[in-house]
N, C-alpha and C positions, 0 to 999 in steps of 0.2 A: 034596179040600180038607176039613180037619177042621172040627168043629162050632164051635170057638172063632173060626176065621177067618171062617166064615160069619156068626157072631154080630156080629163087628166090621164086616163089610161091610154087613149089614142096618142096624146102628146108624148108620153114617155116611151111608148113602144116605137113610135116613128123616130123620135130623137135617138134612141138606142140603136135602131137599125141603121140610121144614117151614119152614126159614129162608128158602128161596126163595119160598115161598108167603106168608110174612109181609110181604114187600115190597109186593106188590099190595094186600094187605089195608090196609096203612098208606096207600098211594096212594089207595085208595077213600075211606077215612075223611077224609083231609085235603082231598080234592077236594069231596066231597059236603056236608061240614059246615063248610067254611072255618075249620077249627080251626088255630090257629097252631102252628108247630113247637115253640117253648118250652113252651107249655101242655101239649100232648100228651106231649112227651118228659119233662117234669118228673113227670107222673103215672106214666108208664110206668116210669121208672127207680126211683122211690120204691116203687111197688107190687111190681115184680119183685124189687128188691133186698131188700125186707122179707120177701117169700116165701122167697127163698133162705136168708136168715139164720134165719128162723123154722124152716125145715126142718132146718137144722144144729143149732139149739138143741134141737129135739125129739128129735134123735138124740144128745143129751148132748155135743155138740161145744162147746169153749170159744170163743165168738165174740168175747169182749171182750179176750182176752189180747194180741192184736196191738197194742192201744193203749197197753200198758204200756211199750213200748220206743220211745224218741224216734226212733231211726234208721228203724225199721220204719214208724212213724207218718208220717214225711216221705215215704218211698217210696210208701206207700199213697195219700197225698194227691196226689202227682205222677201216679201211675197213674190215680187217679179223675178228675182234671181233664184231663190231656193224653192219656190213653188211653181210658178208658171213656166219659167225657162227650164227648170230641172225636169219637170214632169213631161214637157213637150220633147226635150232633147233625148231623155232616156227612152221614151216611148218610140220615137222615130229610130233611134239607134238600135233598140231591141228588134224592131221590124227589119232593119237593115241586116242585123246579124242572124236573125232566124226567119220569122214570118209573122204576118199580122195576127194570126190566131194565138200563137204562143205569147206574143207581146201583150195582147189584150187580156189573156188569162193571168199572166204574171202581174199585170196592173191590178187585177181584182184581189190580190193578196194584201192590198193596202190595209184593210181592217185588222188583219192579224198583227201587223207592225204597230198599229195604233194601240192595240191591247197590250202588247209587250212593253211599249214605251210607258203607257200609263201605269202599269203594274210596277215597273222599275222606279218611276218617280215617286209613287206613294209607298214603295217598299212593302207591297202586299201581293200575295199570290192571287192570280186571276180566279174569278168564280168558276164553279164546275162547268157551267154551260159554255164559258169561253174556252176552257181547256179542251172540252169535247170538240168544239168548233174548230179550234186550231189544229188539233191532232188529225181530225178528218180532212181538213184542208191540206195538210202536209202529206197525208197518205195519197190524196188525189194528185198532188204535185209530184210525188215520187213516181207514180205511174206515168204521168205526162212526160217527165223529163228522162225517164229510163226505159219506158216500155216494159217495166216489170223485171228488167235484168239488172241485178245488183252490180254496181261497179262499172256500169256502162251508160254514159249519157247519150240520149237520143238527140241532143242539141250540142252546139259547140260551147266551150268554156266562155267565149266572148258573149254569146247569147245569154248564157246563165247569168253572167255579171250584169249585163244591161237589164235583164229580167228582174233581178233582185233590186237593182237601182230604181227601176220604174215603180216598183211596189213601194219602196221607201219614199220616193218623191211624191207619189200619189197620196200617201198617208199625210205628209206634211202639207201638201196642197189642199187636202180636205179639212184639216184641223186648224191650221194657222190663221187663215183669213176671215174667220167668223166675225170678229169685231169690226174689221175693215168693211166687210160687206153689209153688216147690220147698220153701220153708220153712213156709208156712202152708196150702197146699192151694188148689186152683183155685177151688172154690166159695166159700170164705170171702173170698178176695181179690175175686172178681167181685161177691159180694153187697154187701160194703162199698163197692166201687167204684161200684156202681149207686146206693146210698143217698147217698153223699157227692156224687156227680155230680148226683143229683136235687135235693138240698138246695141246692147251689151255684147250679144253673140256676134253681131256684125263687126264690132270693134276688135274683139278678141280674135276672131278668125280672119280679119283683114279682108272682108268681103269685097271692098272696092278694088282690091288688087287681084281678085280671083280670075282664073282663066275659064270660069264656067258661065260667064255672061252670055256666051254664044248660044247656050241652050234656049235663051229667051227669044231667039229668032226662029225657033221651031214651033209652028202652030200647034202641034200635038202637045208639046210640053206646056205651052201657054194655057191651052184649054184644060188640060188635066190638072195643072196647078190651080187654076181658078176654080175648077170643080171641087178640088180637095178643100180649098179655103171656104167656099160657100157651103158645102155639105157639112164640114166640121163646125163652122160657126152656127149654122142653122140647127144642127144637132144639139149644141150647147144651149141655145135659146129655148128650144122645145123642152129640153130636160128641166131647165129652171122653171119654165112656165107650168109644167105639170105639178110642181110642188104646191101650187095654189089650190089644187083640186083633190089631190090624193095624199095619203100619209107617206112619211119617209120610208116606212117598211114596204109599202106597196111599190114605191119608186125603186127601192133597192132590188126587190124581187123581179120586177118587170124589166129592169135594166140588164138583167142577165141575158136578154135577147141580144145584147151587144156582142159578146164573144161567139154566140151561136151564129149570128149574122156573118161575122168575120170568117167563121169556119165554112159556112155554106158558100159564101161568095168565093173564097179561096178554092173550094172544091171545084166549082163550075168554071172559074176563071183560069186557075193554074193547074187544075187536075191534081190538087194537093190532097194526098191521102195519108192519114196517120195509121198507126197500128191499133189493133183492137183494144189493148190495154191502155193506150194513150187516150182513146175516146172515153174509156171507163174513168180514167183519171180526170178528164175534163168534167164529166158528169158529177163525180164525187166532189170536186172543188166547188162547183156551182151550188150543189146541195148544201154543203157545210157553210159556205159564205152566207147563203140564205138563212141557214139555221142560226148563225151568229147574229144576224140582223133581227130576226123575229124574236129570239130568246132575249136579246138585249132590250128590245122595245118592251116586252112583257115585264122584264126586270125593273125597268125604269118607271113602270106604272104602279108598282107596289110601294 
């Protein structure tokens, strides 16, 4: 294996582990300080987005040019609201309603929603390999959510709602910005997406009138919030950088380290233990999402 491939593998595994670890960090902060999702997420999006844009500006990248074209402005706004803000909000809300492991796994169902949407738009039944992948994923999801007991949810209805929502948001986040990123670069689009999303969420939630600003006088909250922002942003950069050295299939497979990391961190940090059938469900979900990716890549090569 050449050094470039090794570099790509190290980048994706490190990025996935950092993102997986950021979930339990958010879970701890929201639980211990009763911070609301809108307040925390507004600050996170604004600070992370500003840091990304500032880094681009320091490297002499034209960060304002995208606003000069009306068509690109509209696309950027759509991505910021229904992509960046939606996926971030639903992910944090899913963590708040359940835990980081469940939220991360529900996010991984995004490819299934993409398949169903594409099949519906072209009015064609999905290929056999996709049907197998989706059925296997739903079997795993059944065990994760019910522990194998029909009619009994192992998580709350609220957690299930946000879990489904994060998968849908992640699917849109994955598919929609392809043209934007090809034209303007990933970091620029993501940076502006975060800033716009943070501004809109702040306006809607009336963050300036929030009674939660006192949290920012607590050193623990400040340091944990900064750690979450830095770890999450670094994870994203490492993930994107890995795409230069390894294939999309390899990236997808190796990124399965993300939910596994969330599960391990939650176990040691929160002593969080699932039932045996729930662990089986997690494994089945990861296997069939990987199957969907590999089979889809092989199909596209023919």
